[in-house]
C-alpha positions in Angstrom: -21.6 -32.0 68.8 -17.8 -31.7 68.5 -15.2 -33.5 70.6 -13.2 -31.5 73.0 -9.5 -30.9 72.1 -7.9 -33.8 74.0 -4.2 -34.6 74.1 -2.8 -38.0 73.9 -3.2 -40.0 77.1 0.6 -40.1 77.7 1.0 -36.3 77.6 2.0 -34.6 80.8 -0.6 -32.7 82.8 1.9 -30.2 84.0 2.1 -26.7 82.5 5.3 -25.3 81.1 6.5 -22.2 83.0 4.5 -19.1 82.3 6.1 -16.3 80.3 5.2 -12.7 79.8 2.6 -11.8 77.2 5.5 -10.3 75.1 7.5 -13.5 75.2 4.4 -15.6 74.4 3.6 -13.7 71.2 7.2 -13.6 70.1 6.5 -17.0 68.4 4.2 -15.2 65.9 5.9 -14.5 62.5 5.2 -12.1 59.6 2.6 -13.5 57.3 0.8 -15.6 60.0 -2.9 -15.9 60.1 -4.2 -15.3 63.6 -7.6 -16.0 65.2 -8.6 -14.1 68.4 -11.1 -15.6 70.7 -14.4 -13.7 70.8 -16.4 -11.4 73.0 -15.6 -11.3 76.7 -13.0 -14.0 76.3 -10.7 -12.0 74.1 -7.1 -12.3 75.5 -6.4 -8.6 75.9 -2.9 -8.9 77.3 -1.8 -11.1 74.4 -3.5 -8.8 71.9 -1.7 -5.7 73.3 1.6 -7.5 73.3 1.1 -8.5 69.7 0.3 -4.9 68.7 3.6 -3.8 70.3 5.4 -5.9 67.7 4.1 -3.8 64.8 7.6 -2.6 63.9 8.9 -6.1 63.3 5.8 -7.8 61.8 4.4 -7.5 58.4 1.2 -8.8 56.6 -0.2 -10.6 59.7 -3.8 -11.5 59.0 -6.0 -11.1 62.0 -9.4 -12.8 62.1 -12.1 -12.5 64.8 -15.7 -11.9 65.6 -16.8 -9.2 68.0 -14.1 -8.7 70.7 -14.1 -6.8 73.9 -11.2 -4.6 74.8 -8.8 -2.4 72.8 -8.1 -3.3 69.1 -5.1 -1.0 68.4 -3.8 -3.4 65.8 -6.6 -2.0 63.6 -5.3 1.6 63.7 -4.3 2.9 60.3 -0.6 3.4 61.3 -0.3 -0.3 61.8 -1.9 -1.3 58.5 1.3 -2.7 57.0 1.7 -4.9 60.0 -1.8 -6.2 60.7 -4.6 -6.7 58.2 -7.8 -7.1 60.1 -10.6 -9.3 58.8 -13.8 -9.2 61.0 -16.6 -11.8 60.8 -18.6 -9.5 63.0 -18.0 -5.8 63.7 -17.7 -4.5 67.3 -17.4 -1.0 68.4 -13.6 -1.3 68.8 -13.0 -1.7 65.1 -16.1 -0.1 63.5 -14.3 3.1 62.5 -11.4 1.1 61.0 -13.9 -1.0 58.9 -15.8 2.1 57.8 -12.6 3.9 56.9 -11.3 1.0 54.8 -8.2 0.2 57.0 -9.8 -3.1 58.1 -12.2 -5.4 56.2 -15.4 -7.3 56.9 -16.0 -10.9 55.8 -19.7 -11.6 55.3 -20.5 -15.1 56.6 -23.1 -17.0 58.5 -21.8 -17.6 62.1 -22.4 -21.3 61.6 -19.9 -21.4 58.7 -16.9 -19.7 60.2 -15.6 -23.0 61.7 -16.1 -24.6 58.3 -13.9 -22.0 56.7 -11.1 -23.0 59.1 -11.7 -26.8 58.9 -11.7 -26.7 55.1 -8.6 -24.5 54.9 -10.5 -21.8 53.1 -9.1 -19.5 55.7 -6.0 -21.2 57.0 -5.2 -20.5 60.7 -1.6 -20.5 61.9 -2.1 -19.1 65.4 -5.0 -19.2 68.0 -4.9 -16.5 70.7 -7.1 -17.7 73.5 -8.1 -17.1 77.1 -8.8 -20.1 79.4 -9.3 -21.2 82.9 -6.4 -22.7 84.9 -6.0 -26.5 84.2 -7.7 -29.1 86.4 -5.8 -32.0 87.8 -6.0 -33.8 84.5 -4.4 -30.8 82.7 -7.5 -29.5 81.0 -8.3 -25.8 80.7 -11.7 -24.4 79.6 -12.5 -21.8 77.0 -15.1 -20.6 79.5 -17.6 -18.1 78.2 -16.6 -18.3 74.5 -16.3 -21.5 72.5 -17.7 -20.2 69.2 -15.3 -20.7 66.2 -12.3 -20.7 68.6 -12.7 -24.5 68.9 -12.1 -25.0 65.2 -9.2 -22.4 65.2 -7.4 -24.4 67.9 -7.9 -27.6 65.9 -6.2 -26.1 62.8 -3.6 -23.8 64.3 0.1 -24.4 64.2 0.5 -22.5 67.5 -1.8 -22.1 70.4 -0.9 -19.2 72.7 -3.0 -18.9 75.9 -3.8 -16.3 78.5 -4.6 -18.4 81.6 -7.0 -16.4 83.8 -8.0 -17.6 87.3 -11.3 -15.8 86.9 -12.3 -17.4 83.7 -15.3 -19.7 84.4 -14.9 -23.4 83.7 -17.8 -24.2 81.4 -19.1 -27.6 80.4 -19.3 -28.6 76.7 -16.8 -28.4 73.8 -14.4 -26.0 75.3 -11.8 -28.2 77.0 -8.2 -27.7 75.9 -5.3 -29.7 77.3 -2.2 -27.8 78.4 0.0 -29.9 76.1 -1.7 -28.0 73.2 -0.2 -24.7 74.4 3.0 -23.5 72.8 3.2 -20.6 75.2 1.1 -19.0 77.8 0.9 -16.1 80.2 -1.0 -15.8 83.5 -3.5 -13.2 84.6 -5.9 -12.8 87.5 -8.6 -10.4 86.5 -12.4 -10.2 86.0 -13.8 -10.5 82.5 -15.5 -7.5 80.9 -18.9 -7.0 82.4 -22.1 -5.7 80.7 -25.1 -4.6 82.8 -28.0 -4.0 80.4 -29.9 -1.9 83.0 -33.6 -1.3 82.8 -35.3 -1.3 79.3 -36.7 2.0 78.2 -40.4 2.6 77.4 -40.1 1.6 73.7 -38.1 -1.5 74.5 -40.6 -2.5 77.1 -43.5 -2.2 74.7 -41.7 -4.2 72.1 -40.7 -6.8 74.7 -44.4 -7.2 75.7 -45.3 -7.9 72.1 -42.5 -10.3 71.6 -43.4 -12.2 74.8 -47.0 -12.5 73.5 -45.6 -14.7 70.7 -43.8 -17.1 73.1 -45.7 -20.3 73.9 -45.2 -22.6 76.8 -42.6 -25.2 76.0 -40.8 -23.0 73.5 -37.1 -23.1 72.8 -35.7 -19.6 72.8 -32.9 -17.9 70.9 -32.1 -14.3 71.7 -29.2 -11.9 71.5 -28.0 -9.3 73.9 -29.7 -5.9 74.2 -32.6 -4.0 75.5 -35.3 -5.7 73.4 -34.4 -9.4 74.2 -33.9 -8.4 77.9 -37.3 -6.7 77.9 -39.0 -9.7 76.4 -37.5 -12.0 79.0 -39.0 -9.8 81.7 -42.5 -10.7 80.5 -42.0 -14.5 80.5 -42.3 -15.0 84.2 -45.6 -16.9 84.0 -44.6 -19.2 81.2 -43.8 -22.8 81.7 -41.1 -25.2 80.5 -39.1 -22.9 78.3 -35.7 -24.0 76.9 -32.6 -22.2 75.6 -30.7 -23.0 72.4 -29.0 -19.8 71.3 -25.7 -18.6 70.0 -25.3 -16.3 73.0 -27.1 -15.3 76.2 -26.8 -12.8 79.0 -28.2 -12.1 82.5 -31.8 -11.8 81.3 -32.3 -15.5 81.5 -31.1 -15.9 85.1 -34.4 -14.9 86.9 -36.3 -17.3 84.7 -33.9 -20.1 85.5 -34.2 -19.4 89.2 -38.0 -19.5 89.0 -37.9 -22.8 87.0 -39.5 -21.2 84.0 -36.5 -22.1 81.9 -35.9 -25.8 82.6 -35.5 -27.2 79.0 -37.9 -30.1 79.8 -39.6 -30.0 76.3 -36.4 -29.8 74.3 -35.6 -32.7 72.0 -31.9 -31.7 71.6 -30.0 -31.5 74.9 -33.1 -31.6 77.2 -32.6 -29.7 80.4 -29.5 -27.9 79.1 -29.0 -24.2 78.3 -27.1 -24.6 75.0 -25.0 -21.7 73.7 -21.7 -20.9 72.1 -20.7 -17.7 73.9 -22.0 -15.5 76.8 -21.5 -11.9 77.9 -23.0 -10.1 80.9 -22.2 -9.3 84.5 -20.1 -11.3 87.0 -23.3 -12.9 88.2 -23.7 -14.5 84.8 -20.1 -15.7 84.8 -20.5 -17.2 88.2 -23.7 -19.0 87.0 -21.8 -20.6 84.1 -18.8 -21.7 86.3 -18.8 -25.5 86.6 -22.6 -25.6 85.9 -23.6 -28.8 84.2 -26.9 -27.2 83.2 -25.0 -25.0 80.8 -23.4 -26.5 77.6 -21.1 -24.2 75.7 -20.7 -25.8 72.3 -19.1 -25.3 68.9 -21.0 -22.7 66.9 -20.9 -24.9 63.8 -23.2 -27.3 65.8 -25.2 -24.7 67.8 -26.2 -22.7 64.8 -26.7 -25.6 62.4 -30.2 -25.2 61.0 -30.6 -29.0 61.0 -30.0 -29.0 64.8 -32.0 -26.0 65.6 -35.2 -27.2 63.9 -35.3 -30.4 65.9 -36.3 -28.5 69.0 -40.0 -27.7 69.4 -41.5 -24.2 69.0 -38.1 -22.5 68.4 -38.7 -18.8 68.9 -35.9 -16.8 67.5 -35.7 -13.1 68.5 -33.5 -11.0 66.2 -33.2 -7.3 65.4 -32.7 -5.1 62.3 -31.3 -1.8 61.3 -34.2 -1.3 58.8 -36.8 -3.4 57.0 -38.5 -2.4 53.7 -42.2 -2.7 53.0 -41.7 -6.0 51.2 -40.0 -7.6 54.3 -36.3 -7.4 53.3 -34.2 -7.1 56.5 -30.9 -5.2 56.7 -29.1 -6.0 59.9 -25.4 -5.5 59.1 -25.0 -2.0 57.5 -26.3 1.5 57.3 -26.3 2.0 53.6 -22.7 1.4 52.5 -21.3 1.7 56.0 -20.8 -1.7 57.6 -22.0 -1.7 61.2 -22.2 -5.2 62.6 -22.5 -8.4 60.6 -24.7 -11.2 59.3 -24.0 -13.2 62.5 -26.4 -16.0 63.4 -29.6 -14.2 62.3 -30.3 -16.3 59.3 -29.2 -19.6 61.0 -31.9 -19.1 63.6 -34.6 -17.4 61.4 -34.5 -20.4 59.1 -34.1 -22.9 61.9 -37.1 -21.5 63.8 -39.3 -21.5 60.6 -38.6 -25.2 60.1 -39.2 -26.1 63.7 -42.5 -27.6 64.6 -44.5 -24.6 65.9 -41.5 -22.3 65.5 -41.7 -18.5 65.3 -39.0 -16.4 63.7 -39.2 -12.8 65.0 -37.6 -9.6 63.8 -38.1 -7.0 66.5 -37.1 -3.3 66.1 -38.2 0.2 67.2 -40.3 1.9 64.6 -37.9 4.8 64.2 -34.4 5.9 65.2 -33.7 8.2 68.0 -33.5 11.0 65.4 -37.0 10.2 64.2 -36.0 8.3 61.0 -38.4 5.5 60.1 -36.9 2.0 60.3 -39.7 0.7 58.1 -38.8 2.1 54.7 -40.1 2.0 51.1 -36.7 0.6 50.0 -33.5 -0.3 51.8 -30.8 2.4 51.6 -28.4 2.3 48.7 -25.6 -0.1 49.6 -27.5 -1.8 52.4 -27.2 -5.6 52.5 -30.1 -8.0 52.8 -29.3 -10.3 55.8 -32.8 -11.9 56.0 -34.7 -12.2 52.7 -38.3 -11.3 52.3 -39.0 -15.0 51.8 -37.6 -15.9 55.2 -39.4 -13.2 57.3 -42.4 -14.2 59.4 -43.2 -12.1 62.4 -42.2 -8.4 62.6 -42.6 -6.5 65.9 -42.4 -2.8 66.7 -43.7 -0.9 69.8 -46.9 -0.5 67.8 -47.7 -4.2 67.4 -47.0 -7.5 65.7 -47.6 -8.6 62.1 -47.0 -11.9 60.4 -45.8 -11.6 56.8 -45.5 -15.3 56.0 -47.8 -16.2 53.1 -48.7 -12.6 52.3 -48.2 -11.0 48.9 -46.1 -7.9 48.5 -49.1 -5.5 48.7 -50.5 -7.1 51.8 -47.0 -7.1 53.4 -46.6 -3.4 52.8 -50.0 -2.6 54.4 -49.2 -4.8 57.4 -45.9 -3.2 58.0 -47.3 0.3 57.6 -49.7 -0.5 60.5 -46.8 -1.0 62.9 -44.7 1.9 61.6 -44.5 5.1 63.6 -47.6 7.2 62.9 -45.4 10.1 61.7 -44.3 8.0 58.7 -47.4 6.1 57.8 -48.7 8.6 55.2 -45.4 8.6 53.4 -45.2 4.8 53.4 -48.7 4.4 52.3 -48.1 6.7 49.3 -45.0 4.8 48.3 -46.9 1.5 48.6 -49.7 2.8 46.4 -47.2 3.9 43.8 -45.6 0.5 43.8 -48.5 -1.9 44.3 -51.7 0.0 43.6 -54.4 1.0 46.0 
């Protein structure tokens, strides 16, 4: 675990006077490399003020993971001012990436901080959103520590958006006010996401996923209908733990029932360990000043050597498509980049090395347009995020298969059995042509 970003003991705990967002970002110069805090913690007012400086700035390199809020700096008319490099692609920059105005950097989530700390990607400025300082002068990164912790360590300038409604989280996300070169103040709720009720297909997949979860397991899951559905079917389990890169509201009923208590975890027993969170205001209220929640540096949280030390790590991840040999594409649709590598491989590998662990790829059998997600071969241009050698359990609404230890022919037949019935004949013919009857 990484140390919080403490100031020297003789530093003042008093904040400098707040300034406008425009004044705060006036410190940024042409050619600077900027990191923007991720997800629901993205400092929207600072980002918008930065974008307004497009006429005077040139060749500013912008780095971030998925961020909530507008990303107008990625618009084509600002390409000479801001060059966007995304570690994970959110909806606000997807069109810019696919059109070539912005770029994607393929990287495991666990290694983004290493790129900063080793100066492979030098960071000049960290744009962050934090809670107000406590009486010792420490602010909290709140719901998003991720790679922001490393960016603050390396940045020449730290520019903060201090938000009264940012939860104070426990863990690695403490930043002393003396580290701020400028800051603005806001008082507004964080972006909220209500996942709603899973649909029929998500519910069936969730039931199958839940059947693979044993009592005492340590869970990793993302956000979305399938992880949310799986959590709905874990109410009768016992002593589950959480060690995940992110979490949402789906865990809250299980925490309230005592199902999630972390008693069997070897690393941070009793703690919900994560690196960022996104959900409703109820989730953010749960995180606030809650010693049960530890928001830690992603270099640590997603470290395979750390993940594997917990028992029965059950990693639930998704895919855009999977071929009949088990190759998983999770970041692109053919040549079009869609999301990113993220932490899938960190946790798939960590779970497979955990005692009793179960790495799971869960996906609907076909798209909403009726295109099979189990395919003879990945689309031209598609990237392999999880290799066929790493894949174990695959789940669709039609069941569960375990590919681990199976040869290519047996893998193909197993996957065909959980493909949508409309596509099984085609897949079977392709498998016969490739591997024989």
